[in-house]
C-alpha positions in Angstrom: -15.8 -11.0 13.5 -18.8 -8.8 12.1 -18.1 -6.8 15.7 -14.6 -6.3 14.9 -15.3 -5.1 11.5 -18.1 -2.6 12.7 -15.5 -1.5 15.3 -12.7 -0.8 12.7 -14.9 1.1 10.3 -16.2 3.4 13.3 -12.2 4.2 14.2 -11.6 4.7 10.3 -14.5 7.3 10.4 -13.2 8.8 13.3 -9.6 9.5 11.8 -11.3 10.5 8.6 -13.3 13.2 10.6 -9.9 14.2 12.2 -8.2 14.5 9.0 -10.7 16.7 7.7 -10.3 19.1 10.3 -6.2 19.2 10.8 -4.2 22.2 9.8 -0.8 20.4 9.1 -1.2 17.1 7.7 2.1 16.1 7.8 1.9 15.3 11.6 -0.9 12.9 11.1 0.4 11.3 7.8 0.2 7.4 9.3 -0.6 4.5 6.9 -4.4 4.8 7.9 -4.3 8.4 6.6 -2.6 7.1 3.4 -5.3 4.7 2.9 -8.0 7.2 3.4 -6.4 9.8 0.9 -5.8 6.5 -1.7 -9.9 6.1 -1.3 -10.6 9.7 -1.7 -8.7 10.0 -4.8 -10.6 7.0 -6.0 -7.9 4.5 -5.7 -9.1 2.4 -3.2 -12.9 1.7 -2.2 -13.9 1.8 1.4 -13.9 -1.9 1.7 -10.5 -2.0 0.6 -9.5 0.8 3.3 -11.4 -1.1 6.0 -9.8 -4.5 5.2 -6.2 -3.2 5.1 -6.6 -1.7 8.6 -8.4 -4.6 10.0 -5.8 -7.1 8.5 -3.0 -4.9 10.0 -4.6 -5.0 13.3 -5.3 -8.8 13.3 -1.8 -9.6 11.7 0.3 -7.4 14.3 0.9 -9.6 17.1 1.9 -12.2 15.2 4.4 -10.6 13.0 5.7 -9.1 16.2 5.8 -12.1 18.2 8.0 -13.6 15.8 10.0 -10.9 15.0 11.1 -10.3 19.0 11.4 -14.2 18.9 14.2 -14.2 16.2 15.5 -10.8 17.7 16.2 -12.2 21.0 18.0 -15.4 19.4 20.2 -12.9 17.5 21.3 -11.0 20.7 21.8 -14.2 22.8 24.1 -15.6 19.9 26.2 -12.5 19.7 27.2 -11.4 23.6 29.3 -8.3 22.3 26.0 -7.0 20.7 24.0 -7.7 24.2 26.8 -5.6 26.2 26.7 -2.9 23.9 22.9 -2.6 24.0 23.1 -3.0 27.7 25.5 -0.4 27.9 23.3 2.0 25.9 20.4 1.3 27.9 22.4 2.3 31.1 23.5 5.5 29.3 20.0 6.5 28.7 18.2 4.9 31.7 20.9 5.2 34.3 20.9 2.7 37.1 17.2 2.8 37.5 14.9 -0.3 37.5 13.2 -0.6 34.3 9.5 -0.7 34.3 7.1 -2.1 31.5 
């Protein structure tokens, strides 16, 4: 946990440095950037920012797996939607085999 926290602090500091050198902020305004700017305004502490980013990193795999599970169940329960999705995939990708 200490190693992960230290790594997260390093990444946030790298992000902070990058934000200080970019010319167009709108291209770099993700959630971590918003947190950093909130800290700069005094709305959050450095610990708040670190904790938020850490929790996002830890929680993401769980929430993603649950979301994907329910999405697949819903697709299985609605075959016409599945057919439409497959047609759209074929339109975009063609008949090529999909790779991960």
